[in-house]
TORFI-103910 format. One line per 4 residues: for each residue x, y, z of N, C-alpha, C. Coordinates in nm, 3 decimals, m for minus. Layout:
// TORFI-103910
X:Y:Z:X:Y:Z:X:Y:Z ~ ...
// end
This chain:
// TORFI-103910
10.635:10.692:11.651:10.691:10.561:11.683:10.842:10.567:11.673 ~ 10.907:10.623:11.772:11.054:10.623:11.772:11.101:10.523:11.874 ~ 11.190:10.436:11.834:11.245:10.334:11.921:11.395:10.357:11.936 ~ 11.443:10.336:12.060:11.585:10.360:12.085:11.671:10.257:12.012
11.621:10.133:12.002:11.695:10.030:11.932:11.659:10.034:11.783 ~ 11.761:10.034:11.699:11.733:10.036:11.556:11.675:9.901:11.514 ~ 11.594:9.900:11.410:11.534:9.774:11.366:11.638:9.678:11.309 ~ 11.603:9.550:11.308:11.692:9.450:11.251:11.695:9.461:11.098
11.581:9.502:11.042:11.570:9.527:10.897:11.447:9.612:10.874 ~ 11.445:9.678:10.759:11.329:9.758:10.719:11.287:9.714:10.579 ~ 11.159:9.689:10.562:11.106:9.648:10.432:11.008:9.754:10.383 ~ 11.009:9.774:10.253:10.927:9.878:10.191:10.838:9.818:10.083
10.719:9.875:10.068:10.644:9.857:9.945:10.722:9.933:9.837 ~ 10.699:9.900:9.711:10.777:9.961:9.604:10.711:10.087:9.547 ~ 10.602:10.070:9.474:10.535:10.182:9.408:10.458:10.266:9.509 ~ 10.489:10.395:9.515:10.418:10.484:9.604:10.477:10.495:9.742
10.572:10.409:9.773:10.639:10.414:9.903:10.787:10.444:9.884 ~ 10.856:10.357:9.813:10.998:10.379:9.785:11.018:10.461:9.658 ~ 10.944:10.426:9.554:10.965:10.485:9.422:10.839:10.555:9.372 ~ 10.859:10.674:9.316:10.750:10.746:9.250:10.746:10.698:9.105
10.668:10.595:9.082:10.661:10.531:8.950:10.538:10.573:8.871 ~ 10.450:10.652:8.931:10.324:10.687:8.865:10.342:10.754:8.729 ~ 10.440:10.846:8.711:10.449:10.912:8.580:10.465:10.816:8.463 ~ 10.542:10.710:8.480:10.560:10.615:8.370:10.435:10.531:8.347
10.361:10.502:8.453:10.236:10.428:8.436:10.130:10.515:8.369 ~ 10.128:10.642:8.404:10.035:10.735:8.340:10.065:10.745:8.191 ~ 10.192:10.750:8.156:10.229:10.757:8.014:10.187:10.629:7.941 ~ 10.204:10.514:8.006:10.160:10.388:7.946:10.009:10.388:7.925
9.935:10.445:8.021:9.790:10.453:8.007:9.751:10.547:7.894 ~ 9.823:10.658:7.878:9.796:10.747:7.765:9.810:10.672:7.633 ~ 9.918:10.596:7.619:9.942:10.521:7.496:9.833:10.417:7.474 ~ 9.792:10.351:7.582:9.688:10.248:7.570:9.555:10.310:7.529
9.521:10.422:7.589:9.395:10.487:7.553:9.394:10.528:7.405 ~ 9.505:10.579:7.357:9.514:10.617:7.216:9.502:10.494:7.126 ~ 9.568:10.386:7.165:9.555:10.261:7.088:9.411:10.213:7.080 ~ 9.337:10.241:7.188:9.198:10.196:7.196:9.100:10.298:7.137
9.155:10.400:7.070:9.070:10.498:7.005:9.014:10.603:7.097 ~ 9.075:10.616:7.216:9.030:10.716:7.314:9.126:10.833:7.315 ~ 9.083:10.941:7.378:9.171:11.055:7.399:9.278:11.019:7.502 ~ 9.397:11.076:7.485:9.503:11.054:7.585:9.469:11.121:7.716
9.382:11.221:7.711:9.344:11.291:7.833:9.265:11.197:7.924 ~ 9.285:11.214:8.052:9.216:11.130:8.149:9.306:11.024:8.209 ~ 9.420:10.998:8.144:9.512:10.897:8.197:9.568:10.937:8.333 ~ 9.578:11.068:8.358:9.637:11.115:8.483:9.562:11.062:8.604
9.435:11.031:8.585:9.352:10.987:8.698:9.403:10.859:8.763 ~ 9.482:10.780:8.689:9.527:10.653:8.746:9.635:10.674:8.851 ~ 9.696:10.793:8.855:9.805:10.816:8.949:9.769:10.788:9.093 ~ 9.643:10.814:9.130:9.601:10.797:9.268:9.583:10.651:9.307
9.573:10.561:9.207:9.545:10.421:9.241:9.658:10.327:9.198 ~ 9.774:10.381:9.172:9.888:10.298:9.132:9.913:10.187:9.234 ~ 9.902:10.220:9.363:9.930:10.120:9.466:9.824:10.012:9.475 ~ 9.713:10.031:9.405:9.607:9.929:9.406:9.630:9.822:9.300
9.726:9.845:9.209:9.759:9.743:9.110:9.707:9.773:8.971 ~ 9.746:9.687:8.877:9.716:9.709:8.736:9.568:9.712:8.703 ~ 9.491:9.623:8.763:9.348:9.621:8.732:9.280:9.749:8.780 ~ 9.319:9.797:8.897:9.262:9.922:8.947:9.295:10.038:8.854
9.416:10.036:8.799:9.453:10.143:8.705:9.373:10.134:8.576 ~ 9.349:10.012:8.527:9.268:9.996:8.406:9.126:10.046:8.432 ~ 9.071:10.010:8.547:8.934:10.054:8.580:8.925:10.205:8.586 ~ 9.028:10.269:8.638:9.027:10.415:8.647:9.053:10.478:8.510
9.138:10.416:8.430:9.169:10.469:8.299:9.060:10.446:8.196 ~ 8.982:10.340:8.217:8.869:10.307:8.129:8.746:10.286:8.217 ~ 8.686:10.395:8.263:8.578:10.385:8.363:8.459:10.303:8.319 ~ 8.434:10.292:8.189:8.316:10.219:8.143:8.346:10.072:8.113
8.469:10.030:8.132:8.507:9.893:8.098:8.449:9.793:8.196 ~ 8.394:9.681:8.143:8.352:9.573:8.232:8.475:9.489:8.268 ~ 8.455:9.392:8.356:8.571:9.316:8.405:8.638:9.234:8.296 ~ 8.560:9.189:8.199:8.620:9.114:8.088:8.715:9.203:8.009
8.675:9.328:7.986:8.762:9.419:7.912:8.883:9.458:7.997 ~ 8.863:9.474:8.126:8.976:9.503:8.215:9.083:9.395:8.200 ~ 9.040:9.269:8.205:9.135:9.157:8.193:9.200:9.156:8.056 ~ 9.125:9.193:7.952:9.179:9.193:7.817:9.282:9.303:7.796
9.262:9.417:7.861:9.352:9.531:7.844:9.477:9.521:7.930 ~ 9.470:9.446:8.039:9.580:9.445:8.135:9.715:9.404:8.075 ~ 9.723:9.295:7.999:9.855:9.256:7.946:9.918:9.365:7.858 ~ 9.838:9.428:7.775:9.893:9.533:7.688:9.938:9.653:7.770
9.862:9.689:7.872:9.902:9.799:7.959:10.037:9.769:8.025 ~ 10.052:9.650:8.077:10.178:9.614:8.142:10.293:9.609:8.042 ~ 10.264:9.568:7.920:10.367:9.565:7.816:10.413:9.706:7.782 ~ 10.318:9.797:7.766:10.353:9.937:7.736:10.433:9.997:7.850
10.395:9.965:7.972:10.469:10.015:8.088:10.611:9.958:8.091 ~ 10.624:9.830:8.061:10.757:9.766:8.063:10.851:9.827:7.960 ~ 10.796:9.877:7.852:10.880:9.934:7.746:10.952:10.062:7.790 ~ 10.897:10.131:7.888:10.959:10.256:7.936:10.939:10.265:8.086
10.993:10.167:8.158:10.959:10.149:8.298:11.024:10.251:8.391 ~ 11.131:10.311:8.348:11.200:10.406:8.437:11.238:10.534:8.364 ~ 11.154:10.578:8.273:11.180:10.704:8.202:11.174:10.822:8.298 ~ 11.075:10.819:8.386:11.056:10.927:8.482:11.064:10.880:8.627
11.058:10.751:8.651:11.055:10.699:8.788:11.181:10.738:8.865 ~ 11.163:10.762:8.993:11.276:10.799:9.081:11.237:10.771:9.225 ~ 11.337:10.757:9.309:11.309:10.749:9.452:11.237:10.876:9.496 ~ 11.143:10.861:9.588:11.079:10.981:9.643:11.185:11.068:9.711
11.170:11.200:9.705:11.268:11.289:9.767:11.291:11.254:9.915 ~ 11.418:11.237:9.949:11.454:11.202:10.086:11.472:11.053:10.108 ~ 11.423:10.971:10.017:11.432:10.827:10.037:11.574:10.775:10.021 ~ 11.652:10.835:9.932:11.790:10.788:9.918:11.867:10.809:10.047
11.838:10.919:10.117:11.904:10.945:10.246:11.864:10.840:10.349 ~ 11.738:10.796:10.344:11.693:10.692:10.436:11.767:10.561:10.408 ~ 11.774:10.522:10.281:11.845:10.399:10.246:11.992:10.408:10.283 ~ 12.053:10.523:10.258:12.194:10.541:10.292:12.216:10.531:10.442
12.123:10.587:10.520:12.136:10.580:10.666:12.124:10.436:10.714 ~ 12.033:10.361:10.656:12.020:10.219:10.692:12.148:10.144:10.659 ~ 12.200:10.168:10.539:12.321:10.097:10.496:12.441:10.135:10.580 ~ 12.452:10.261:10.616:12.564:10.307:10.698:12.564:10.237:10.834
12.445:10.211:10.886:12.432:10.147:11.016:12.425:9.995:11.007 ~ 12.439:9.943:10.888:12.437:9.798:10.871:12.301:9.735:10.885 ~ 12.195:9.815:10.862:12.059:9.763:10.871:12.012:9.725:10.729 ~ 11.989:9.598:10.702:11.945:9.560:10.568:11.804:9.612:10.539
11.779:9.638:10.412:11.644:9.679:10.370:11.602:9.595:10.251 ~ 11.472:9.581:10.235:11.421:9.501:10.126:11.289:9.552:10.075 ~ 11.237:9.485:9.973:11.113:9.524:9.907:11.015:9.407:9.910 ~ 10.892:9.436:9.949:10.783:9.340:9.938:10.672:9.411:9.860
10.648:9.364:9.738:10.556:9.431:9.648:10.464:9.331:9.580 ~ 10.344:9.374:9.545:10.255:9.291:9.464:10.281:9.307:9.315 ~ 10.376:9.395:9.279:10.412:9.417:9.139:10.469:9.287:9.081 ~ 10.437:9.254:8.955:10.495:9.134:8.893:10.648:9.137:8.896
10.707:9.021:8.911:10.851:9.013:8.930:10.933:9.073:8.818 ~ 10.893:9.049:8.692:10.972:9.102:8.582:10.974:9.255:8.583 ~ 10.861:9.317:8.620:10.855:9.462:8.624:10.930:9.516:8.745 ~ 10.915:9.451:8.859:10.983:9.498:8.980:11.135:9.489:8.964
11.182:9.377:8.910:11.326:9.360:8.892:11.381:9.462:8.792 ~ 11.307:9.486:8.684:11.352:9.583:8.585:11.358:9.723:8.644 ~ 11.258:9.761:8.721:11.257:9.893:8.782:11.371:9.909:8.880 ~ 11.392:9.808:8.964:11.501:9.814:9.061:11.637:9.824:8.991
11.653:9.750:8.882:11.779:9.754:8.808:11.801:9.891:8.744 ~ 11.697:9.947:8.683:11.709:10.078:8.618:11.747:10.187:8.718 ~ 11.701:10.172:8.842:11.731:10.272:8.945:11.856:10.236:9.026 ~ 11.925:10.130:8.983:12.049:10.085:9.048:12.027:10.053:9.196
11.912:9.992:9.225:11.880:9.955:9.363:11.892:9.806:9.387 ~ 11.900:9.727:9.279:11.892:9.583:9.294:12.007:9.524:9.375 ~ 12.126:9.581:9.364:12.240:9.528:9.438:12.241:9.574:9.583 ~ 12.164:9.676:9.613:12.159:9.728:9.750:12.053:9.659:9.834
11.961:9.590:9.770:11.842:9.536:9.834:11.870:9.396:9.890 ~ 11.839:9.376:10.018:11.867:9.247:10.082:11.763:9.141:10.050 ~ 11.644:9.182:10.008:11.539:9.088:9.972:11.440:9.157:9.881 ~ 11.398:9.088:9.776:11.295:9.139:9.687:11.192:9.029:9.668
11.074:9.049:9.726:10.964:8.953:9.712:10.855:9.022:9.631 ~ 10.821:8.964:9.516:10.727:9.026:9.423:10.593:8.954:9.424 ~ 10.500:9.006:9.344:10.365:8.955:9.346:10.347:8.814:9.294 ~ 10.447:8.763:9.222:10.436:8.627:9.169:10.539:8.531:9.229
10.600:8.570:9.339:10.696:8.480:9.405:10.627:8.367:9.480 ~ 10.510:8.397:9.534:10.436:8.303:9.617:10.291:8.294:9.569 ~ 10.218:8.191:9.612:10.077:8.182:9.573:9.992:8.296:9.630 ~ 10.035:8.355:9.740:9.958:8.459:9.807:10.030:8.593:9.799
9.951:8.701:9.791:10.004:8.837:9.788:9.957:8.912:9.912 ~ 10.016:9.030:9.935:9.960:9.118:10.037:9.813:9.144:10.005 ~ 9.723:9.145:10.103:9.746:9.161:10.247:9.782:9.035:10.323 ~ 9.797:8.921:10.257:9.846:8.803:10.327:9.989:8.830:10.375
10.025:8.783:10.493:10.160:8.809:10.545:10.270:8.725:10.482 ~ 10.234:8.625:10.403:10.335:8.531:10.351:10.452:8.599:10.279 ~ 10.428:8.699:10.192:10.542:8.763:10.126:10.637:8.834:10.222 ~ 10.582:8.894:10.327:10.667:8.962:10.425:10.748:8.860:10.504
10.685:8.750:10.541:10.758:8.646:10.611:10.869:8.588:10.524 ~ 10.841:8.575:10.394:10.943:8.524:10.302:11.059:8.621:10.291 ~ 11.030:8.750:10.289:11.138:8.850:10.281:11.228:8.841:10.403 ~ 11.170:8.818:10.519:11.251:8.804:10.640:11.340:8.680:10.633
11.288:8.572:10.576:11.368:8.451:10.559:11.487:8.479:10.468 ~ 11.461:8.547:10.357:11.569:8.576:10.261:11.676:8.664:10.325 ~ 11.632:8.764:10.401:11.727:8.858:10.462:11.789:8.802:10.589 ~ 11.735:8.692:10.640:11.788:8.630:10.760:11.764:8.711:10.886
11.644:8.766:10.897:11.611:8.853:11.011:11.486:8.802:11.082 ~ 11.465:8.853:11.203:11.351:8.814:11.286:11.235:8.910:11.263 ~ 11.121:8.855:11.229:11.006:8.939:11.193:10.974:9.042:11.298 ~ 10.970:9.002:11.423:10.926:9.091:11.531:11.020:9.210:11.551
11.140:9.201:11.496:11.238:9.309:11.514:11.251:9.396:11.389 ~ 11.157:9.382:11.298:11.164:9.454:11.171:11.045:9.550:11.156 ~ 11.053:9.633:11.054:10.948:9.732:11.026:10.912:9.724:10.878 ~ 10.780:9.737:10.851:10.733:9.743:10.713:10.670:9.878:10.687
10.706:9.939:10.574:10.658:10.072:10.537:10.578:10.060:10.408 ~ 10.454:10.109:10.407:10.373:10.100:10.286:10.268:10.208:10.277 ~ 10.215:10.229:10.156:10.120:10.338:10.132:9.980:10.289:10.098 ~ 9.950:10.164:10.137:9.817:10.109:10.110:9.773:10.027:10.231
9.643:10.020:10.252:9.590:9.942:10.363:9.642:9.799:10.360 ~ 9.653:9.742:10.241:9.701:9.604:10.230:9.841:9.588:10.288 ~ 9.923:9.692:10.274:10.059:9.687:10.329:10.056:9.676:10.481 ~ 9.973:9.760:10.541:9.967:9.762:10.688:9.904:9.633:10.740
9.801:9.585:10.671:9.739:9.459:10.712:9.839:9.344:10.705 ~ 9.919:9.341:10.599:10.018:9.234:10.583:10.125:9.242:10.690 ~ 10.175:9.362:10.715:10.278:9.379:10.816:10.230:9.340:10.955 ~ 10.110:9.383:10.987:10.055:9.351:11.119:10.031:9.201:11.133
9.978:9.139:11.028:9.952:8.995:11.033:10.081:8.916:11.046 ~ 10.190:8.972:10.993:10.320:8.905:11.004:10.382:8.922:11.142 ~ 10.330:9.016:11.220:10.386:9.044:11.352:10.496:9.148:11.350 ~ 10.492:9.234:11.250:10.595:9.335:11.230:10.539:9.473:11.263
10.622:9.562:11.312:10.580:9.701:11.328:10.558:9.762:11.190 ~ 10.463:9.853:11.181:10.426:9.909:11.051:10.426:10.061:11.053 ~ 10.462:10.119:10.939:10.457:10.263:10.918:10.378:10.289:10.791 ~ 10.277:10.374:10.799:10.200:10.413:10.682:10.268:10.533:10.617
10.290:10.523:10.486:10.359:10.628:10.410:10.257:10.732:10.364 ~ 10.252:10.843:10.435:10.154:10.946:10.403:10.183:11.021:10.274 ~ 10.299:10.996:10.214:10.335:11.063:10.087:10.294:10.980:9.965 ~ 10.232:10.865:9.986:10.209:10.772:9.875:10.083:10.800:9.794
10.044:10.698:9.718:9.928:10.709:9.628:9.802:10.668:9.705 ~ 9.747:10.761:9.781:9.645:10.728:9.880:9.502:10.729:9.826 ~ 9.479:10.793:9.712:9.345:10.800:9.652:9.241:10.851:9.751 ~ 9.277:10.949:9.830:9.183:11.009:9.924:9.164:10.933:10.053
9.227:10.818:10.068:9.214:10.740:10.192:9.291:10.808:10.305 ~ 9.247:10.783:10.427:9.312:10.836:10.545:9.402:10.728:10.605 ~ 9.534:10.739:10.589:9.622:10.633:10.640:9.618:10.619:10.792 ~ 9.568:10.722:10.861:9.557:10.712:11.007:9.451:10.609:11.047
9.366:10.570:10.954:9.260:10.474:10.983:9.303:10.330:10.961 ~ 9.426:10.309:10.918:9.468:10.174:10.880:9.519:10.089:10.996 ~ 9.546:10.151:11.109:9.596:10.074:11.222:9.747:10.055:11.225 ~ 9.819:10.138:11.150:9.966:10.131:11.153:10.018:10.183:11.286
10.140:10.145:11.320:10.200:10.196:11.443:10.219:10.346:11.437 ~ 10.242:10.399:11.318:10.247:10.543:11.301:10.231:10.577:11.153 ~ 10.199:10.703:11.127:10.190:10.756:10.992:10.297:10.863:10.978 ~ 10.379:10.853:10.874:10.485:10.951:10.850:10.451:11.024:10.720
10.461:11.156:10.722:10.415:11.236:10.609:10.519:11.251:10.498 ~ 10.645:11.226:10.525:10.748:11.239:10.422:10.861:11.142:10.452 ~ 10.936:11.100:10.350:11.048:11.010:10.375:11.147:11.065:10.477 ~ 11.165:11.196:10.480:11.259:11.254:10.577:11.218:11.220:10.719
11.089:11.210:10.744:11.041:11.176:10.877:11.070:11.034:10.917 ~ 11.105:10.950:10.820:11.137:10.810:10.852:11.261:10.797:10.937 ~ 11.356:10.887:10.919:11.482:10.875:10.992:11.458:10.871:11.143 ~ 11.373:10.962:11.192:11.342:10.963:11.335:11.257:10.843:11.374
11.159:10.809:11.291:11.070:10.697:11.323:11.145:10.565:11.332 ~ 11.250:10.553:11.251:11.329:10.429:11.249:11.445:10.433:11.348 ~ 11.457:10.544:11.421:11.566:10.556:11.517:11.701:10.579:11.451 ~ 11.699:10.644:11.334:11.822:10.663:11.257:11.871:10.807:11.256
11.799:10.897:11.323:11.839:11.037:11.318:11.949:11.067:11.419
// end
């Protein structure tokens, strides 16, 4: 999906698309398992489902937990994660070049994530991305989350751009569904936390295997 005209704006999912945040979540899960009298081993399994959200990570980290226990463990897990939110987190390799290319060309970029606002803002600040971002719409900004298109439409309002002339990049089916429902071109991030899913099956306009490939797909090369 290469277009001769550059997009009016580009929006990204946060975890698994823009930022490799899984290591810090895995460490939080290790600490939680130890607190719960479990072995720290096994926490690594949550890395594949980071993009599915906190409850999915609890279910993977505590496979025998019923839904009541999942809900009970979630606040503590998020608290442990917040305590060391950017110890290991970093932009995926090549992503800083993508953001720099957008900024050089005057193309605003933003974030639309289901991550809670306090965690998303803290992560963006720790990575010194908050001042560069034209819009940040988090999971608690609106009554609806992705796959509903409302957060993406809100991001376009904040950035002052036209939805049809923008692109959304994400590493989960919900991202592509939200982007398509909003009327935006979509790119599936093949480098993300896919948990064995085939991003080619999501109906995105294209699938890109690495951030470096975004430059051509966005018409920035």
